[in-house]
LOMISE-496448 format. One record per residue: residue number from 1; residue in three letters; x, y, z of N, C-alpha, C in turn. Coordinates in pm, 1 decimal, padded with zeros to 6 digits, always signed. Layout:
BEGIN
SITE     i    aa        nxx        nyy        nzz       caxx       cayy       cazz        cxx        cyy        czz
SITE   NUM   Ala          X          Y          Z          X          Y          Z          X          Y          Z
...
This chain:
BEGIN
SITE     i    aa        nxx        nyy        nzz       caxx       cayy       cazz        cxx        cyy        czz
SITE     1   Met   +02128.4   -04288.0   +00801.2   +02101.4   -04166.7   +00770.9   +02014.0   -04052.4   +00923.1
SITE     2   Ala   +02082.6   -03969.1   +00977.5   +02059.6   -03897.1   +01136.7   +01894.2   -03812.6   +01104.5
SITE     3   Thr   +01875.9   -03769.6   +01233.5   +01765.0   -03775.3   +01191.5   +01746.3   -03642.0   +01172.3
SITE     4   Met   +01841.7   -03582.8   +01211.0   +01834.5   -03425.9   +01156.4   +01841.0   -03389.7   +01019.6
SITE     5   Glu   +01889.8   -03502.5   +00982.4   +01896.3   -03551.3   +00804.5   +01748.3   -03539.7   +00736.5
SITE     6   Ala   +01712.1   -03625.8   +00802.2   +01597.2   -03652.2   +00750.4   +01546.1   -03544.7   +00816.5
SITE     7   Leu   +01510.5   -03437.5   +00889.9   +01384.0   -03332.6   +00905.2   +01469.3   -03272.3   +00756.0
SITE     8   Glu   +01587.1   -03221.3   +00772.4   +01583.8   -03132.8   +00665.3   +01524.6   -03175.6   +00534.2
SITE     9   Leu   +01560.1   -03287.4   +00516.3   +01452.8   -03303.5   +00375.5   +01344.2   -03308.2   +00329.7
SITE    10   Gly   +01224.2   -03375.4   +00500.2   +01132.5   -03342.4   +00467.6   +01108.9   -03150.7   +00426.2
SITE    11   Arg   +01173.9   -03098.9   +00532.1   +01144.6   -02989.1   +00531.2   +01133.2   -02924.7   +00374.8
SITE    12   Ser   +01268.4   -02952.5   +00325.1   +01300.3   -02927.4   +00192.8   +01182.4   -02976.5   +00091.1
SITE    13   Ala   +01184.1   -03093.9   +00118.8   +01061.7   -03102.8   +00017.6   +00951.0   -03045.7   +00051.4
SITE    14   Ile   +00905.4   -03003.6   +00157.0   +00749.6   -02902.8   +00184.5   +00760.5   -02806.6   +00122.6
SITE    15   Thr   +00917.2   -02746.0   +00137.5   +00981.2   -02623.0   +00105.6   +00927.2   -02610.0   -00030.7
SITE    16   Thr   +00990.0   -02718.6   -00168.1   +00965.3   -02715.3   -00281.4   +00840.5   -02701.4   -00298.7
SITE    17   Gly   +00780.7   -02793.9   -00297.6   +00645.6   -02806.7   -00335.8   +00571.2   -02699.8   -00283.8
SITE    18   Leu   +00586.8   -02627.0   -00207.8   +00438.4   -02494.2   -00165.6   +00542.5   -02389.3   -00238.7
SITE    19   Met   +00652.0   -02389.4   -00302.2   +00752.7   -02252.2   -00417.7   +00655.3   -02338.8   -00528.3
SITE    20   Leu   +00653.3   -02472.8   -00552.0   +00566.2   -02526.6   -00727.9   +00449.6   -02472.7   -00692.7
SITE    21   Val   +00396.8   -02491.2   -00634.9   +00278.2   -02441.5   -00606.6   +00206.8   -02327.0   -00582.1
SITE    22   Ala   +00270.5   -02222.1   -00509.1   +00269.0   -02075.6   -00491.2   +00188.0   -01980.9   -00619.5
SITE    23   Pro   +00286.3   -02019.5   -00765.9   +00234.2   -01911.4   -00840.9   +00097.9   -01974.5   -00917.2
SITE    24   Leu   +00065.6   -02091.6   -00924.7   -00071.6   -02159.2   -00988.3   -00194.2   -02120.7   -00851.9
SITE    25   Leu   -00158.4   -02135.8   -00779.0   -00244.0   -02045.2   -00649.9   -00255.3   -01915.4   -00643.0
SITE    26   Ile   -00171.5   -01801.2   -00650.2   -00200.8   -01763.1   -00637.6   -00265.7   -01639.2   -00779.2
SITE    27   Thr   -00221.1   -01712.6   -00874.9   -00323.5   -01652.8   -01017.6   -00437.9   -01761.1   -00992.2
SITE    28   Gly   -00466.4   -01826.0   -00922.1   -00593.2   -01844.2   -00938.2   -00663.9   -01797.3   -00836.5
SITE    29   Leu   -00641.8   -01692.6   -00769.3   -00640.6   -01681.8   -00617.7   -00733.6   -01496.6   -00690.0
SITE    30   Leu   -00652.1   -01507.9   -00783.6   -00637.8   -01364.5   -00825.9   -00728.4   -01310.9   -00920.9
SITE    31   Thr   -00724.3   -01403.5   -00988.4   -00863.5   -01399.0   -01088.6   -00960.4   -01452.1   -01029.1
SITE    32   Gly   -01027.4   -01506.9   -00977.7   -01135.1   -01554.6   -00926.1   -01154.9   -01393.4   -00843.6
SITE    33   Leu   -01071.6   -01358.7   -00732.3   -01115.2   -01225.3   -00705.4   -01146.6   -01131.6   -00788.9
SITE    34   Phe   -01083.1   -01120.3   -00871.8   -01162.6   -00999.7   -01066.9   -01262.5   -01023.7   -01051.4
SITE    35   Val   -01248.0   -01184.7   -01065.5   -01440.3   -01203.7   -01185.2   -01496.4   -01218.0   -01084.8
SITE    36   Ser   -01516.5   -01223.4   -00916.6   -01570.9   -01225.2   -00856.3   -01657.0   -01068.6   -00857.9
SITE    37   Val   -01570.5   -00983.7   -00867.3   -01537.8   -00830.7   -00791.0   -01652.2   -00781.1   -00928.1
SITE    38   Leu   -01594.1   -00878.5   -01060.9   -01673.0   -00828.3   -01126.5   -01803.7   -00801.5   -01179.4
SITE    39   Leu   -01826.6   -00980.6   -01092.6   -01952.1   -01023.7   -01138.3   -02045.2   -00936.6   -01028.7
SITE    40   Ala   -01970.6   -00887.4   -00896.9   -02076.2   -00827.9   -00812.9   -02095.2   -00685.2   -00833.4
SITE    41   Ala   -02014.5   -00654.9   -00927.3   -02027.7   -00513.7   -00980.9   -02131.9   -00569.8   -01053.5
SITE    42   Thr   -02163.2   -00631.2   -01158.3   -02255.5   -00635.9   -01314.9   -02423.7   -00695.8   -01225.7
SITE    43   Gln   -02375.7   -00728.1   -01093.5   -02532.6   -00775.5   -01048.9   -02542.0   -00949.2   -01097.4
SITE    44   Ile   -02473.2   -01034.7   -01165.5   -02486.8   -01128.8   -01235.6   -02493.4   -01238.5   -01125.6
SITE    45   Gln   -02560.0   -01353.5   -01104.1   -02540.3   -01401.9   -01009.4   -02498.2   -01538.2   -01049.8
SITE    46   Glu   -02444.6   -01533.4   -01178.0   -02392.9   -01682.1   -01217.5   -02254.7   -01702.1   -01197.4
SITE    47   Phe   -02232.1   -01770.6   -01023.6   -02075.6   -01797.4   -01011.7   -02027.6   -01935.6   -01131.0
SITE    48   Thr   -02074.1   -01975.6   -01203.6   -02011.2   -02021.9   -01233.9   -01967.2   -01974.9   -01371.4
SITE    49   Leu   -01949.6   -01896.3   -01366.7   -01859.7   -01818.5   -01514.9   -01719.8   -01774.3   -01424.0
SITE    50   Thr   -01672.0   -01807.0   -01308.5   -01537.4   -01793.1   -01260.1   -01446.3   -01894.8   -01320.2
SITE    51   Phe   -01515.0   -02039.8   -01331.4   -01408.2   -02150.2   -01354.8   -01354.2   -02092.3   -01454.6
SITE    52   Ile   -01393.1   -02102.9   -01556.9   -01317.5   -02082.6   -01733.1   -01237.1   -01982.7   -01744.2
SITE    53   Pro   -01205.9   -01884.7   -01620.3   -01116.8   -01782.9   -01651.2   -01023.6   -01784.2   -01595.0
SITE    54   Lys   -00984.1   -01871.7   -01448.5   -00982.8   -01948.0   -01370.8   -00880.9   -02013.5   -01408.9
SITE    55   Ile   -00919.1   -02132.1   -01495.8   -00826.3   -02254.4   -01559.0   -00770.2   -02165.4   -01690.8
SITE    56   Leu   -00798.5   -02051.5   -01785.4   -00677.3   -02005.5   -01891.5   -00620.7   -01935.3   -01817.3
SITE    57   Met   -00578.0   -01893.6   -01672.4   -00503.9   -01805.6   -01607.6   -00353.0   -01864.5   -01547.4
SITE    58   Met   -00463.8   -02016.7   -01495.6   -00385.5   -02056.8   -01387.8   -00288.4   -02186.3   -01546.9
SITE    59   Ala   -00347.4   -02211.9   -01686.2   -00295.0   -02272.6   -01725.5   -00159.7   -02197.9   -01811.7
SITE    60   Leu   -00188.7   -02055.3   -01819.3   -00133.6   -01990.7   -01878.3   -00028.4   -01916.2   -01783.3
SITE    61   Ala   -00023.3   -01972.1   -01595.7   +00062.2   -01935.8   -01525.1   +00153.0   -02019.1   -01572.0
SITE    62   Ala   +00146.7   -02166.3   -01603.1   +00138.9   -02304.4   -01632.3   +00295.0   -02289.5   -01677.3
SITE    63   Leu   +00236.1   -02240.7   -01812.1   +00354.5   -02223.1   -01948.8   +00485.3   -02105.1   -01913.6
SITE    64   Ile   +00428.9   -02002.3   -01830.1   +00506.3   -01909.7   -01802.7   +00546.0   -01987.7   -01697.1
SITE    65   Cys   +00556.7   -02048.4   -01595.0   +00667.3   -02058.5   -01504.4   +00698.1   -02183.9   -01488.3
SITE    66   Gly   +00634.3   -02256.3   -01568.9   +00684.5   -02400.8   -01651.6   +00815.1   -02422.7   -01661.6
SITE    67   Pro   +00914.5   -02332.0   -01713.4   +01076.6   -02429.2   -01704.0   +01132.1   -02374.3   -01578.0
SITE    68   Trp   +01058.5   -02289.9   -01525.9   +01115.2   -02233.8   -01362.5   +01079.4   -02342.8   -01249.4
SITE    69   Met   +00976.4   -02373.9   -01220.1   +00888.4   -02505.6   -01209.3   +01021.0   -02588.4   -01261.9
SITE    70   Leu   +01020.4   -02697.6   -01347.0   +01118.3   -02774.8   -01411.2   +01283.9   -02771.6   -01392.0
SITE    71   Arg   +01307.7   -02631.6   -01379.0   +01397.5   -02654.3   -01294.9   +01455.6   -02657.9   -01159.3
SITE    72   Val   +01395.6   -02632.4   -01044.7   +01321.0   -02638.8   -00908.5   +01315.6   -02772.5   -00889.9
SITE    73   Val   +01230.8   -02853.6   -00996.0   +01194.6   -03013.7   -00931.9   +01331.3   -03064.7   -00963.3
SITE    74   Thr   +01429.7   -03054.6   -01105.2   +01534.8   -03099.6   -01160.0   +01642.1   -03101.0   -01058.6
SITE    75   Thr   +01661.1   -02987.4   -00976.9   +01775.2   -02909.1   -00890.5   +01768.4   -02968.7   -00761.6
SITE    76   Phe   +01586.2   -03051.4   -00727.0   +01535.5   -03070.6   -00596.6   +01561.0   -03278.6   -00598.7
SITE    77   Thr   +01571.1   -03288.4   -00722.8   +01564.5   -03443.2   -00765.4   +01711.7   -03488.7   -00702.8
SITE    78   Thr   +01781.6   -03417.2   -00827.3   +01903.9   -03378.8   -00807.4   +01976.8   -03399.4   -00698.5
SITE    79   Asn   +01931.5   -03342.5   -00583.7   +02036.5   -03285.7   -00462.3   +01975.5   -03440.7   -00354.7
SITE    80   Leu   +01818.8   -03476.7   -00369.9   +01802.0   -03611.7   -00315.6   +01868.6   -03723.0   -00404.8
SITE    81   Leu   +01910.0   -03712.4   -00496.7   +01967.1   -03831.5   -00504.3   +02089.6   -03927.3   -00475.8
SITE    82   Ser   +02145.4   -03719.5   -00489.2   +02313.1   -03788.8   -00420.2   +02311.5   -03719.1   -00326.9
SITE    83   Arg   +02181.5   -03681.7   -00221.4   +02204.5   -03747.6   -00107.7   +02160.4   -03903.2   -00027.1
SITE    84   Met   +02097.3   -03956.4   -00116.5   +02045.3   -04030.8   -00096.5   +02208.9   -04178.9   -00144.8
SITE    85   Ala   +02211.6   -04120.2   -00247.5   +02376.5   -04213.3   -00298.5   +02478.1   -04208.9   -00162.4
SITE    86   Gln   +02476.9   -04075.9   -00106.5   +02608.7   -04069.3   +00051.0   +02522.6   -04143.9   +00114.2
SITE    87   Ala   +02443.8   -04194.8   +00122.7   +02395.0   -04255.8   +00245.0   +02391.3   -04411.7   +00248.4
SITE    88   Gly   +02415.5   -04432.6   +00145.6   +02439.2   -04565.8   +00079.5   +02562.5   -04616.3   +00119.3
SITE    89   Asn   +02663.0   -04554.6   +00075.0   +02828.8   -04533.2   +00102.0   +02847.2   -04589.8   +00239.9
């Protein structure tokens, strides 16, 4: 395996990983921001109330994006295994 192929494989792995976690991270960020603004507007000082909405919304995002995430991981793994098979020849 040449150096450029290894670098391309590493870049592809990082890009795929970032694509997979982006929906969950964005959902958690937006939910936390909304709940924090709501708590600040109502002057409630209990910041542990942000965890339950974040967990629920991130679980919902995982359920909605799950099939897409599985397709991305399957495609990446298939490409990785085919590259490994070609490198062995």
